[in-house]
N, C-alpha and C positions, 0 to 999 in steps of 0.2 A: 480660233477667232472667238471672242466672246459673244455666247449667244445665251438672251435670256426671253424665257417666255413668265406669261401669265395669264389668266385664264377665271373670268367671275362667270359662274351658274346663279343666278337669283334663284334666293331660296323655294324651295317648292319643287322648281324642276330640276336638281340634279341627278337623282335615282333616275326620272326618263330619259334624258340626256345625253347621260353615263351611257346608258343601257342601247341608245340609238349611236351611239359612237359620236356625241358632239358635244366632246367634253377636254380636248385640246387645240392648241395650230395644227398640229402635226397631223390630226385625224380630221380637224376640218378642212386642210388644203387637200389631203387624200383621197378625200371625198366624190364620189362619181351618181350619189343616187340625189334625186328629184329633176325637175326641169327647171333649165336658166331661162330666167325672164329675159335678163339683160344681161350684155356683155363687152367688153372693152380691153386695151391692151395693157390694165395694170386691175382690172377692177371687173366681178360678178357677180350678181344676181341670183340666186337659186329657188323654188319654193319645195319644199319638202310636205313628205306626210305629215302628222304631227305623231312623236314617241307618244305621245298619252292619249288612251281612250275616253279620258273627260277633260283634257285641254281642248284647244282651237282645232279646225280640221286639217288644220297645214301651218309652216310655217315657214316663214324668208328669212335665207341665210344672205348676206351681204361680206364679200371676200375684199381685201387690197390687198396689192402689192406693189412692190420696188422692179418699173419694167424699165427704167433709165435714170442715170443719174441726174438729172435734171429735175424731178420730184425733188428728190431731198434738199437741194440748192434751193428751190421755190418753198418750201415748206418747213424750213430751220427753225421758224418762230413757231409753229404753227402745228406741231404734237412731232416730228419728225424726229425732232433731235428736242429739242426743246418744250416745253408744256403737257397740254393734253391729248392724248391722240385722238383722232376723230371719231375712231367706236365708243370710247370713254366717255368722249363728249357727246352723243347721238342715245346713248345709250340714260344716260342723267339724262339728256332734254326729255325722250321719249317718256320715262318716268314721272318728271312733274305732269307732265301734258296728263298722262295720264290717271296722276293722284288726282286732277282738278276737275278729270270728267273732261279734257275736251279732246283726246285723242281711244281708239278701241287696242294698237298699236301696243300691245304690250312688250319691253327690253325678257327675253329669258336668257340675255347671253349677250358677250363677249371676250376676246384674246386678243392682247398683244405678240410677236416676236420681236427683238430687238438683238443689233446684232453692232456692236460695239457704241451701243447706246442712240446708236441709229434704230429709226422704224420700221424694220421693210416686210410685215404680213401681219396683217390684221382682220378680224372678221367681229360680228354682227347681228344675233339672230333675232328678230322678234316673233311675236305672235302674228297669224293672219288675219286679218278681221273677217268677220262673216257676210259671204256675201258679197263682195266688194264691185264698186263701181266709181272710178277715179271720173274727179269731176271733171274733168278736159272731155272724158269719150262722155260721158252723161250730157254733158251742152252740146255737145256736138254731134252725136250719134241719137241721143233718145230724146230730149226735149222738144228736137222738128216734129217727130213724129207721132207727138198726142196732140189727140183733138182740140182745139183751139180752147175750149173753158177752160179743160184738165189742165193744157201747156201756162194761159194764162194764172192757174192758183198755182202750180208745180215752179212755175219765175218766181215770183212773190215766197214762196215757201225757202223756196231755195237761196234767193233775195236775203231774207231774214235771216237763217239761221247760217249762213255765212256772219252775215253781219254780227248779230250773239257771239257768236264761237270766237271773230278775230277781236271784239269788241271786251269779251273776256280773259282775254290771250296776252292784251295789251294792259288791265286792268291790272292786271298782275305784274306788269314789268318786266314780260321774258319776249322779245324780239326774234322772230323767227328767219329773215333775212335772208329768207329763196319763197316767200306763200306763193307761191306758182299754183292756176289749177291742176295739174298735177301732181302738188304736196297736198292733199283735199281730197278723204273718200270713202261714200257713200257704205253704210253699210245695210244688209239685210234690202235693202232696195228703198229704205225710208229716209227723205229728207232730211230727218227729227236725229239722226245718227251719222252726223258729221262726224270726222275723224282727222284730224294735223298730223302727218308724218315727215318722214325724211326731213330732219332737224339737226343735222351735225354745225350746219353754221348757227345755232339759234342762242343765245347768251338772255340771260335774268340780271337785271340792274337793279341795283341796289337803291334806286333813284326812279320816278318817274319818265317816263320816255319821255323824247323831245319831239317838235312837231317834227324835224326830219327821220328820224329812228320809224315813227307809225305814216309819214308817207311813203317809207322807204317799203315796208308791208303792203302797204294798201295799192303803191304803181303796179308791186308784183299783181297783185289781183285782178286791175285794171287795162293792163297792157295790150289782150284778148277782145276785150271786152264790150269796144265799142261794134264790132264787127258781129257780136250776139243778141246785147240789150242795146236796147234804144237811151238814148241821154236822161230822158225822166225813169226807167229803172235805173238806170244808174246810182243816179242822184236820190232815190227812196234806200237804196242800199246802205251810202256817204252815210243818210240822219240817223239811220235806223243803229249803226253803227255809232253814230256819236250821241245816237238816242233825244235828238233832237225834232221838232218839227220845221223847223224852219233854219237857214243858213246863220248862226251870228259870226261876229268879224273874227274870231280865233277859225271855227269851221271854214270860213273861206281861205283863211291862210293854206290852212293843212291841206284842204281840196287844193288849189292852183300847185301848191307842190310835188303832189300826188300824182298829179296830170302831167307835170310837166317831166317826173321821174317817168311815167309810165311809156309816154307819146318816143321814147327812148327806147324802150324795150317791144315795143308795137310787132312789129315785123319778124322780129325775133320769136315771140311766145306764137304770132297768130301761126310760126311755119309749126314747131311742138306741137298747138293743139290739132293742127292740119293733118300731123301724121300717123 
């Protein structure tokens, strides 16, 4: 069997990752250390203690493997045989987001194994965000428990910071394509330290984003929002994203498209947040 492996370790991380045994596809898939955060039939996410005393306190390791032939057929043009693999694409996207100051989830390594050209196993390692809280968890569990005045301030800060982050990302013509609450993380219990994570489907375009593309990302954010925020609060978020005081014709068109797309996702995303 023709089998090839490729591993990339970010500069400054080589020595620490090799010392911890996180340097190859074989070593990664033999690893049993750490805590399993999420698992499925063809993927796993582990939280690992950091191998560096000067770096973040922990790392996240994502592993993917082929468990059924249907995966090969359905993703033949999405990295399984042709094109860039999902882990390499996410490594590149997270590197950009960190460079732009929009994420703290610094990617530190990725690797892949191919058999006869087909992607068979792959992994991605990212630095853990300090004292992380998922935006979905914060909105569902923590925000309602705050005193009324503090809750109003926190809600305002949360919506404004999210609008700023998404606006900055779109201004650079980057489309996340999976911008649900679970893929935004608050660091150090500070709403001013919001990070974008999980961007394997993201794309950096050479042209300005279209109305439909912007609406797709905004729809992900709005899908569960009516159950937690008032209509006025959601409008304030949208105006902050647009950097406007009032809706103009272009803003109305974008808002209508975003709401229409969000409506199709509401029940599923509410279930995600409620879990």
